[in-house]
C-alpha positions as a printed NumPy array, in Angstrom:
array([[ 49.636,  58.565,  59.515],
       [ 52.841,  57.405,  60.679],
       [ 54.939,  59.24 ,  63.56 ],
       [ 57.415,  60.362,  60.921],
       [ 54.96 ,  62.188,  59.13 ],
       [ 53.459,  64.067,  62.092],
       [ 57.115,  64.959,  62.989],
       [ 58.091,  66.414,  59.682],
       [ 55.031,  68.362,  59.101],
       [ 56.368,  71.435,  61.43 ],
       [ 56.46 ,  74.364,  59.816],
       [ 58.779,  75.598,  57.06 ],
       [ 57.777,  79.141,  58.177],
       [ 56.741,  80.315,  61.503],
       [ 52.912,  79.457,  62.659],
       [ 50.488,  82.037,  61.767],
       [ 46.526,  82.207,  62.481],
       [ 46.058,  79.151,  60.131],
       [ 48.936,  77.397,  61.791],
       [ 50.085,  75.749,  58.41 ],
       [ 52.227,  72.696,  58.73 ],
       [ 54.387,  73.283,  56.084],
       [ 57.823,  72.58 ,  54.622],
       [ 57.815,  68.836,  54.307],
       [ 55.196,  67.684,  52.18 ],
       [ 55.604,  63.875,  51.787],
       [ 57.334,  60.903,  52.491],
       [ 57.209,  57.627,  50.858],
       [ 54.671,  55.227,  52.221],
       [ 57.086,  52.396,  53.248],
       [ 59.134,  55.159,  55.232],
       [ 59.327,  53.239,  58.249],
       [ 60.327,  50.036,  56.681],
       [ 63.998,  49.334,  56.562],
       [ 66.843,  51.458,  57.536],
       [ 68.296,  52.265,  54.344],
       [ 69.255,  56.026,  53.138],
       [ 66.456,  58.46 ,  52.836],
       [ 66.557,  60.751,  50.053],
       [ 64.956,  64.322,  50.345],
       [ 64.659,  66.712,  47.646],
       [ 64.91 ,  70.272,  48.586],
       [ 63.575,  72.891,  46.151],
       [ 65.2  ,  76.204,  47.421],
       [ 63.694,  79.532,  46.4  ],
       [ 66.574,  81.588,  46.016],
       [ 69.654,  82.277,  43.56 ],
       [ 71.61 ,  82.541,  41.775],
       [ 69.749,  82.236,  38.437],
       [ 71.776,  83.   ,  35.224],
       [ 71.448,  83.174,  31.417],
       [ 72.957,  79.599,  31.219],
       [ 71.284,  77.907,  33.554],
       [ 69.9  ,  74.428,  32.017],
       [ 71.097,  75.282,  28.494],
       [ 73.703,  72.48 ,  28.478],
       [ 71.241,  69.74 ,  30.024],
       [ 68.704,  70.989,  27.19 ],
       [ 71.504,  70.496,  24.652],
       [ 72.439,  66.891,  25.536],
       [ 69.389,  65.562,  27.374],
       [ 66.144,  65.796,  25.234],
       [ 63.592,  64.654,  28.029],
       [ 64.847,  68.002,  29.849],
       [ 64.436,  70.264,  27.103],
       [ 60.755,  68.526,  26.067],
       [ 60.089,  69.272,  29.943],
       [ 60.999,  72.792,  29.552],
       [ 58.877,  73.456,  26.238],
       [ 55.955,  71.765,  27.697],
       [ 56.28 ,  74.463,  30.874],
       [ 56.11 ,  77.21 ,  28.346],
       [ 53.451,  75.952,  26.176],
       [ 51.053,  75.78 ,  29.266],
       [ 52.063,  79.227,  30.109],
       [ 50.888,  80.612,  26.639],
       [ 48.04 ,  78.402,  26.073],
       [ 46.669,  77.891,  29.238],
       [ 47.309,  80.961,  30.824],
       [ 47.47 ,  83.183,  27.949],
       [ 50.996,  84.734,  28.679],
       [ 53.905,  85.397,  26.409],
       [ 56.485,  82.757,  25.966],
       [ 59.228,  82.923,  28.617],
       [ 61.573,  81.228,  26.059],
       [ 60.753,  83.381,  23.015],
       [ 60.889,  86.61 ,  25.046],
       [ 64.231,  85.763,  27.24 ],
       [ 66.086,  83.141,  25.345],
       [ 66.619,  81.09 ,  28.285],
       [ 66.975,  77.667,  28.19 ],
       [ 66.817,  76.884,  24.338],
       [ 70.109,  75.485,  22.589],
       [ 71.392,  78.191,  20.518],
       [ 68.947,  81.148,  21.226],
       [ 70.464,  84.09 ,  22.137],
       [ 69.458,  85.353,  25.766],
       [ 68.653,  88.536,  26.522],
       [ 69.05 ,  88.028,  30.231],
       [ 71.273,  90.053,  32.382],
       [ 74.306,  87.896,  33.062],
       [ 74.584,  89.179,  36.981],
       [ 71.347,  87.494,  37.567],
       [ 69.568,  90.792,  38.54 ],
       [ 66.29 ,  90.231,  36.563],
       [ 62.573,  91.249,  36.981],
       [ 61.022,  89.146,  39.549],
       [ 58.251,  87.8  ,  36.908],
       [ 61.267,  86.353,  35.11 ],
       [ 63.131,  85.241,  38.19 ],
       [ 59.653,  83.225,  39.326],
       [ 59.094,  81.643,  36.034],
       [ 62.398,  80.759,  35.207],
       [ 62.888,  79.246,  38.716],
       [ 59.685,  77.178,  38.136],
       [ 60.569,  76.05 ,  34.749],
       [ 64.05 ,  75.024,  35.814],
       [ 63.068,  73.074,  38.973],
       [ 60.18 ,  71.284,  37.404],
       [ 62.339,  70.026,  34.567],
       [ 65.195,  69.085,  36.906],
       [ 62.882,  66.793,  39.028],
       [ 61.26 ,  65.352,  35.617],
       [ 64.939,  64.898,  34.786],
       [ 65.696,  63.278,  38.126],
       [ 62.651,  61.106,  37.622],
       [ 63.548,  60.181,  34.225],
       [ 66.814,  58.803,  35.487],
       [ 64.63 ,  56.389,  37.802],
       [ 65.287,  57.818,  41.317],
       [ 62.58 ,  58.633,  43.676],
       [ 62.692,  60.536,  47.033],
       [ 61.27 ,  59.976,  50.224],
       [ 60.777,  63.622,  51.142],
       [ 60.231,  66.919,  49.483],
       [ 60.635,  70.103,  51.137],
       [ 60.486,  73.684,  49.898],
       [ 61.355,  77.255,  50.702],
       [ 59.866,  80.363,  49.336],
       [ 58.725,  80.068,  45.696],
       [ 60.726,  76.692,  45.687],
       [ 57.499,  75.361,  47.203],
       [ 55.695,  75.734,  43.895],
       [ 58.046,  72.863,  42.265],
       [ 57.88 ,  71.128,  45.661],
       [ 53.989,  70.547,  45.461],
       [ 54.494,  69.071,  41.847],
       [ 57.398,  66.94 ,  42.91 ],
       [ 54.958,  65.428,  45.587],
       [ 52.295,  64.725,  42.978],
       [ 49.966,  67.114,  44.957],
       [ 49.018,  68.822,  41.714],
       [ 49.955,  68.311,  37.938],
       [ 52.142,  70.601,  35.871],
       [ 49.377,  72.877,  34.625],
       [ 48.3  ,  73.922,  38.089],
       [ 52.025,  74.332,  38.927],
       [ 52.776,  76.876,  35.861],
       [ 49.359,  78.443,  36.86 ],
       [ 50.809,  78.979,  40.648],
       [ 54.038,  80.333,  39.346],
       [ 52.2  ,  82.7  ,  36.787],
       [ 50.041,  83.977,  39.622],
       [ 53.361,  84.337,  42.014],
       [ 55.061,  86.323,  39.268],
       [ 52.282,  88.566,  38.012],
       [ 51.242,  89.596,  41.496],
       [ 54.726,  89.72 ,  43.113],
       [ 55.705,  92.546,  40.439],
       [ 53.657,  95.009,  41.818],
       [ 55.857,  95.258,  44.812],
       [ 59.073,  94.989,  43.148],
       [ 61.575,  97.319,  44.69 ],
       [ 59.852,  97.661,  47.978],
       [ 62.861,  96.586,  49.84 ],
       [ 66.137,  94.327,  49.574],
       [ 67.351,  91.25 ,  51.401],
       [ 70.817,  90.173,  52.594],
       [ 72.151,  86.981,  53.721],
       [ 74.092,  87.147,  57.096],
       [ 76.134,  84.518,  58.652],
       [ 74.701,  84.858,  62.304],
       [ 72.495,  83.008,  64.665],
       [ 68.968,  83.996,  64.545],
       [ 69.332,  85.42 ,  68.09 ],
       [ 72.361,  87.483,  66.971],
       [ 70.481,  88.598,  64.062],
       [ 67.585,  89.996,  66.093],
       [ 69.909,  91.633,  68.297],
       [ 71.519,  93.263,  65.488],
       [ 67.952,  94.467,  63.94 ],
       [ 66.867,  95.852,  67.357],
       [ 70.117,  97.975,  67.402],
       [ 69.639,  99.175,  63.841],
       [ 66.036, 100.247,  64.394],
       [ 67.192, 101.856,  67.597],
       [ 69.769, 103.913,  66.117],
       [ 67.285, 104.872,  62.957],
       [ 64.594, 105.956,  65.507],
       [ 61.887, 103.343,  64.069],
       [ 60.007, 100.504,  65.724],
       [ 59.797,  98.144,  62.385],
       [ 61.252,  97.91 ,  58.734],
       [ 63.727,  95.034,  59.275],
       [ 62.621,  91.433,  59.759],
       [ 64.357,  87.892,  59.772],
       [ 62.799,  86.79 ,  56.452],
       [ 64.342,  83.107,  56.247],
       [ 66.148,  80.706,  59.047],
       [ 68.378,  78.865,  56.704],
       [ 70.458,  77.311,  59.746],
       [ 71.666,  77.796,  63.227],
       [ 74.215,  80.186,  61.833],
       [ 72.819,  81.818,  58.898],
       [ 69.632,  83.898,  58.312],
       [ 68.322,  86.251,  55.853],
       [ 67.024,  89.83 ,  56.684],
       [ 64.817,  91.875,  54.545],
       [ 63.599,  95.26 ,  54.989],
       [ 63.49 ,  98.894,  53.457],
       [ 66.39 ,  99.795,  51.308],
       [ 67.326, 102.663,  53.904],
       [ 67.66 , 100.368,  56.98 ],
       [ 69.038,  97.798,  54.666],
       [ 71.884, 100.049,  54.031],
       [ 72.138, 101.177,  58.104],
       [ 72.425,  97.493,  58.903],
       [ 75.239,  97.182,  56.432],
       [ 76.912, 100.179,  58.087],
       [ 76.179,  98.844,  61.457],
       [ 77.962,  95.683,  60.861],
       [ 80.959,  97.382,  59.223],
       [ 81.439,  99.671,  62.498],
       [ 80.625,  96.953,  64.584],
       [ 83.454,  95.57 ,  66.848],
       [ 81.415,  92.375,  67.372],
       [ 80.341,  91.829,  63.976],
       [ 82.742,  93.798,  61.758],
       [ 84.28 ,  90.275,  60.401],
       [ 80.715,  88.902,  59.796],
       [ 79.956,  87.633,  56.378],
       [ 77.136,  89.614,  54.886],
       [ 75.883,  89.714,  51.072],
       [ 72.927,  91.749,  49.499],
       [ 70.953,  89.469,  47.397],
       [ 70.296,  91.097,  44.261],
       [ 68.135,  88.361,  42.605],
       [ 65.636,  89.051,  45.466],
       [ 63.848,  92.235,  44.069],
       [ 61.552,  92.904,  46.978],
       [ 61.204,  92.34 ,  50.867],
       [ 59.886,  89.135,  50.418],
       [ 58.583,  87.111,  53.503],
       [ 57.805,  90.471,  55.379],
       [ 54.946,  92.666,  56.127],
       [ 55.976,  94.907,  53.295],
       [ 54.123,  92.172,  51.182],
       [ 50.654,  92.981,  52.626],
       [ 49.709,  95.236,  49.791],
       [ 49.298,  92.373,  47.208],
       [ 47.323,  89.838,  49.548],
       [ 43.87 ,  90.464,  47.448],
       [ 45.398,  90.512,  43.899],
       [ 47.274,  87.271,  44.791],
       [ 44.477,  85.38 ,  46.391],
       [ 42.603,  86.436,  43.528],
       [ 45.155,  85.497,  40.881],
       [ 44.812,  82.051,  42.523],
       [ 41.068,  81.653,  42.97 ],
       [ 40.51 ,  79.896,  39.434],
       [ 43.264,  77.399,  39.999],
       [ 42.46 ,  73.758,  40.92 ],
       [ 44.938,  73.421,  43.744],
       [ 43.914,  70.035,  44.376],
       [ 44.42 ,  68.536,  40.988],
       [ 46.927,  65.499,  41.524],
       [ 49.558,  64.905,  38.961],
       [ 49.11 ,  61.402,  37.087],
       [ 52.93 ,  61.042,  36.871],
       [ 53.429,  62.223,  40.642],
       [ 54.919,  60.372,  43.184],
       [ 53.225,  58.489,  46.057],
       [ 52.687,  60.769,  49.036],
       [ 50.986,  61.583,  52.025],
       [ 48.974,  64.805,  51.935],
       [ 49.584,  66.531,  55.044],
       [ 47.575,  69.712,  54.208],
       [ 45.684,  71.603,  51.683],
       [ 48.03 ,  73.551,  49.655],
       [ 45.241,  76.341,  49.204],
       [ 45.759,  80.18 ,  48.717],
       [ 45.734,  80.734,  52.36 ],
       [ 48.939,  78.454,  52.453],
       [ 50.548,  80.173,  49.526],
       [ 49.782,  83.677,  50.855],
       [ 51.416,  82.631,  54.179],
       [ 54.264,  81.566,  51.943],
       [ 54.655,  85.134,  50.633],
       [ 54.066,  86.943,  53.947],
       [ 56.029,  84.822,  56.427],
       [ 59.467,  83.97 ,  57.06 ],
       [ 60.753,  80.69 ,  56.223],
       [ 62.108,  78.032,  58.688],
       [ 64.309,  75.689,  56.392],
       [ 66.605,  74.985,  59.2  ],
       [ 63.878,  73.725,  61.553],
       [ 62.628,  71.387,  58.919],
       [ 65.896,  69.972,  58.105],
       [ 67.171,  69.616,  61.353],
       [ 63.748,  67.787,  62.011],
       [ 64.512,  65.043,  59.344],
       [ 68.373,  64.949,  60.714],
       [ 66.767,  64.134,  64.045],
       [ 64.482,  61.325,  62.814],
       [ 66.858,  59.761,  60.255],
       [ 70.145,  60.425,  61.513],
       [ 72.693,  59.694,  59.037],
       [ 70.038,  58.133,  56.703],
       [ 69.088,  61.344,  55.308],
       [ 70.832,  62.876,  52.198],
       [ 69.213,  66.279,  50.891],
       [ 69.485,  66.818,  46.913],
       [ 69.209,  70.287,  46.495],
       [ 67.248,  71.16 ,  43.239],
       [ 68.027,  74.796,  42.238],
       [ 70.023,  77.026,  39.759],
       [ 72.984,  77.133,  41.818],
       [ 73.784,  75.187,  45.463],
       [ 72.74 ,  78.225,  47.762],
       [ 72.14 ,  76.157,  50.666],
       [ 74.918,  73.691,  50.891],
       [ 76.717,  75.159,  53.896],
       [ 73.393,  75.908,  55.654],
       [ 72.128,  71.981,  54.986],
       [ 75.75 ,  70.783,  56.236],
       [ 75.326,  73.041,  59.462],
       [ 71.991,  71.632,  60.01 ],
       [ 73.957,  68.161,  59.96 ],
       [ 72.445,  66.682,  57.041],
       [ 74.674,  64.966,  53.911],
       [ 74.355,  67.014,  51.101],
       [ 74.388,  66.546,  47.074],
       [ 73.994,  69.17 ,  44.761],
       [ 72.819,  68.927,  41.323],
       [ 74.021,  71.916,  39.061],
       [ 75.962,  75.089,  39.781],
       [ 76.369,  78.264,  38.449],
       [ 79.626,  78.441,  36.097],
       [ 82.397,  80.57 ,  36.686],
       [ 82.516,  83.392,  34.167],
       [ 85.647,  81.803,  32.372],
       [ 83.554,  78.555,  31.794],
       [ 80.37 ,  79.779,  30.473],
       [ 81.219,  78.32 ,  26.837],
       [ 81.823,  74.925,  28.387],
       [ 79.494,  72.557,  26.729],
       [ 79.808,  69.835,  29.359],
       [ 79.739,  71.799,  32.629],
       [ 76.131,  71.065,  33.618],
       [ 76.156,  67.438,  32.459],
       [ 79.244,  66.664,  34.126],
       [ 77.818,  68.074,  37.329],
       [ 74.513,  65.999,  37.068],
       [ 76.675,  62.891,  36.487],
       [ 78.628,  63.547,  39.477],
       [ 75.441,  63.85 ,  41.756],
       [ 74.3  ,  60.808,  40.359],
       [ 77.679,  59.195,  41.248],
       [ 77.3  ,  60.812,  44.701],
       [ 73.606,  59.223,  44.941],
       [ 75.081,  55.993,  43.973],
       [ 77.591,  56.092,  46.638],
       [ 75.28 ,  56.986,  49.246],
       [ 73.461,  53.767,  48.442],
       [ 70.55 ,  55.023,  46.169],
       [ 69.887,  52.865,  42.83 ],
       [ 67.882,  53.971,  39.94 ],
       [ 64.948,  51.989,  39.408],
       [ 65.342,  51.836,  35.681],
       [ 66.539,  48.609,  33.928],
       [ 70.314,  48.645,  33.847],
       [ 70.649,  49.197,  30.168],
       [ 68.165,  51.896,  29.847],
       [ 69.893,  53.732,  32.903],
       [ 73.216,  53.378,  31.05 ],
       [ 71.829,  54.688,  27.94 ],
       [ 70.593,  57.705,  29.515],
       [ 73.794,  58.502,  31.169],
       [ 75.518,  58.121,  27.892],
       [ 73.046,  60.895,  26.158],
       [ 74.496,  63.044,  29.265],
       [ 78.051,  62.342,  28.615],
       [ 78.053,  62.11 ,  24.952],
       [ 80.271,  64.608,  22.976],
       [ 78.5  ,  66.993,  20.823]])
C-alpha cells in the first residue's frame, strides 16, 4: 500500500472504538506515477433534492435513464419494496411527480432518491469515459462511494440504501440540523453557551465538519431553536450565516440516532457487503465496509474537511474535486479546503424548472471544466463526441 493510501485513509468522521479509516475509499493503482491532475469524486449526502433532479438527463441520455430504471428494478425484485419511480414520479420523463417542490421529503424518499441519483450520475460519468483517482463520501453519500470504487455491486448498493431508508425512518423527526458558517472551535463555544443557558448538558452536537469555516450542528428541536435565537441576539455572531436544513429530517450523526442501532444492523445482516462490482473501477481496499462501518456513519460526525485538506496537502494543485449530488452543496467548503472544484448538476431556479436543457448544459459545462483541467475521456474520439451530441441535441 502506497504512502498516499495510508495518508488518505484518515477518517471522514471522528474516530470511534472501531477506529475506522473512512472517508476516502480508493485511488487508482498508478497514483504515484506521473504528476498530472488527479480527479476526486465526492458523493455528498446532503441536499438539495428536488422533483426535477435528473429528469432532463433522463430525457436526453438513455444510459442515465437505464441506470435509474435498473436501480428501481433491484429495489422491487430483490428487496421487495415498492417502486420509487411509480410511487413518486421522480426521474421518469413525462411522469407527474408527487414530491414537494421544497425538498422537504420523508427520509425514506430522500435516501433512496439520493442513492438512485448518485449511482446513475457516476454511471454517466463512466459512460462518458472519465475515471477517478479518489472517491470520498459523506453521510449517505458513502453508499454510492462504495459503488463508485467497485467495492460492491449495484444490487448490494441498493440494499444498503434500502436498509438506511427503512431504519432511519424510525427516528424521523427526532431533531433538526443547521448549517453554520463558523469554525469548529466557534461552533463548540456557541453550543456550550446555548446548553448553559438552557440548563442542560447535552442535546446539541457538531454533526459535520464541512470546512475550516463551516459546520453542521444537529440536536433536539428546542435546542436548535434556542441556538438560532442565540445567534440572532449575539453581538459576535449576529451576522453569521446560518440556515436550517429542512431536507435533513432527523439529528443525523449524533447520539440521538442510538435507538436504531439494533434494527439498522439487522437490516444489513443479510447483505453481502463484500460483493465486488464487475464493472467497478480499479481500487485499493482500505477497510471492510461492514455493518459497524455503516453504523459509525449513522452515529458519528462527518469530517469532510479533514479528508479534502489531506488530499490537497498530498496532491497540491493536482487535485480536482467533482461533486456528485443533486446540488453543489459543498462548493464553497471544498474551495475553503484549498481544492479546485467542479460541479455536475445544480438545483434549477424556480423560473427555470421547465428549461429542458438545464441539466444537460450543466453536464456539458462540467465536461469542459474537466477537459480544461487536463482530464480526457478514455473513449474513442468519435464515440465521445456522439455521447456529447446526445446531451446537446434538441428535443
